[in-house]
N, C-alpha and C positions, 0 to 999 in steps of 0.2 A: 728670444733671439737679442731680445734688448737687455738682458742682464749677464751678455757674455763679453766677456773681456775680450778686445779687438785688438789689444797690444801686442799679444804672441804672433796674430798674422802679420801687423809691421814688420815685428821683428824676422820673421820665416821670409818673407819676400824679401826683405833688404837684404837678409844672407844669403838668399838665393840669387839676389841681381847679381850681389858685392862677387859671389862664385862664379858665374856664368861669364861675366865680364874678365875676370881674371884668367877663368880658363879658357876664355878664347884669345887671350893676348899670349898664353901659353900652348894649347895646344893647335892654333893654327900652323907654326913652324915646326911644330914636332911632330905633326901629321904628315907635312908635306915631305919632310926629312925622311920620314920613316917608308912613304912611298915612293918617292921619288930619287932618292939617295940611300938607298940600301947600303946596309954597314956589315961588318963581319959580326957584332955582337947584338944585330936588329933584334934576335927571337929572345935572346935574355932580357931586352931592355921591354919590348911588350910583355913578356913574361910579368918584370916588376911590376909596370903601369897597370897589369890586369889583376894583380893582387885583390885590389878590395873588390872585385866583382866576385871571389869565392872565400875572400875570408871575412870571420865574424866581426861586424863593427867595434866590437868592445877590443878585439886584440890591438887593433889600430890605435885605439882610444887609450887603454892601457900603455903602448910605448911612447904614445905621445904624451901623456901623463908624466910615465916616468922621463921623459927627454926631456920636458919643458917644467921640469919640479925645481923651485929654489937651490934645492941639494943638488942636484944632476949639473951636469958640466956644462950643457948649452943653456940651461935655464937659468943660474946661477951666474954665466956670461953676461947673457942680456938683462938680467937684471944688475948687475954691477957696472956695466960701461955702458948701458945704454937707457937703465931706467925701463926696460919692456918686460911686461909679465904678459904671457899666454893664455895661462892657465885662468879660467873662470872669467872672461873676456870676448868682449865681441870679436875684436881682433883675431883671437885665437880659434874662433868659431871659423872664422873666414878659412883659414891654412888650414886648417882640421877639413872643414868640406872640402875645397878646392883638393887634397889630396886622396879623399876619399870617391869624389865625384868625377877624378881623371878621366878614367877609361869610357864614364858614359859622354862625356866630351870625345874623345879621341876617335872610340871605334866606328861612330857615323862620317865622324870628318875623314878616316881613312875609307872606309866603303864608297864614299862619295867622292873619293880623290882616284880611286882604283877603278871605277866605272867610267872615268870620263874617257873618251877616245883617245886612246894614242897618236892616232892619224892625227886628230887636232893640235897636239903637243907638237909633233913634228913638223907639221906645215908651220907654226907658227918662229921653231927653229930654224926653218928655210927660209924664212922672211925676216930672218937677222935677228930676231927677237931672243934678249936676254930670257935667262931663267926667271930673274924676279918680274919682268916686262910678263912673259908667258902664264905665271902662278897670277898677278895682280890683274890682267885684263882679258884672260881667256879661261884659265882653270876656277879662278874662282866666282866669277860670275854666274857663269856655267852648274857652278855646283852649290848653287842659293838654297836648293831644299834640304841638302844635307847639312847645310850650316845652320837649317831654322830646327831640322829636326836634333841636331847636335845641341843648340843651345836649348831646347824647350825639353828634353829630357835631362840634359842637367838640372835646369831651373825647377822641373817638377821634383827629381831626385833628391837636390837639396831641401826642397819643401817639407819630404818625408823621413829626414833622416834623424835616428833619433840615439843608436848604442854611442856612436862617436860622440856626439854634443853632450849626451848626459854626464860621459867620462869624463870630457875635458870642459865642460862649460857648466857643467849642475843644472838648478831651477834658481836663478836668479832673476826677478820679473826688471823688465827694462832692460834688462844685459843680454842675458842668456837662456832667456824662457819663451823657446820657441814653440809655435803648435803641438807638435810631436810631444814635447816633455811636457805641456799644459793636459794634454790628454792622460798621458800617466800620472800627472799629478792628481785630475779628476778621479780617477779611479782608485787610485791610494785613496782618498779622501771618502769614496763610495759614493761620489757624487754622478752616477751613471747618464743622468739627464744632459749635464753638460758636457760631459766625454763623448758624447751622442752628436752633441750640436758640432763641436771641432771635428769629429770623424767623420762626421758625414761630408761637412765641408770639404774636406781635404778629398773624400772620395769621390764626389762630382769634378772636384778641380782634374786630379789625376785623369779621370776617366775622358775629361773634353781634352786635356792633353795629349793621351796617346790615342784617340780621334783622328788629330788632325797631324798628328807624326805618321802617321798608317796613313792617311788621305795623301800628305807631300809625297812621301816615297814612292806611293801607286803612280803618281800623277809624272814623280821626278822619271820611273822605270819607263813608261809610256813614253815620254820625251826622250831619253836617250836611245831607245827603238828605233825613234826617226830621225835618228843622226846616221 
């Protein structure tokens, strides 16, 4: 383990942290809106958000690659007017990861909000609480297991991303070369021992995350049955 390059782990955990924080800021209001404020195009929106669950990551990566290219309208506009380049940069990885991991954040949040007893929400409204106050002081504190599950699943999923990262980030040491890319590079170089060390660490990490998530969900279900 002494000769193992730890920089890809740092980049992976940094990417996962940025992605998780960004998706919390986006996912909380979006999940609330989808659950408590049903709209006409809700099914269409949920289908679009859930596409990364069934879409090959290389497909999303290809379209982002095409869209962010300096020759494309968006990539050219960002480069010319804001001097922003998203391809093969860490900020580009964060945006791509947020798009790809959005359903992993959103679905646990929606499930937690849907499982929340409506009687408590109605009681808060009957006491004169606004929807905003009800969400922050009633729904959110009692949905903590769902929040933890969403955060941990998003974090772990981002750690294991490969296809999207490879398409829009490549393998630039210190910038875009995360652990999943390192495994690929080591296999390409026939260095199976190093690839195995990277892979085993990710395997253990993923198992511990899933073990924690399932434990939280089990305890949350027991808590809801008591309400």
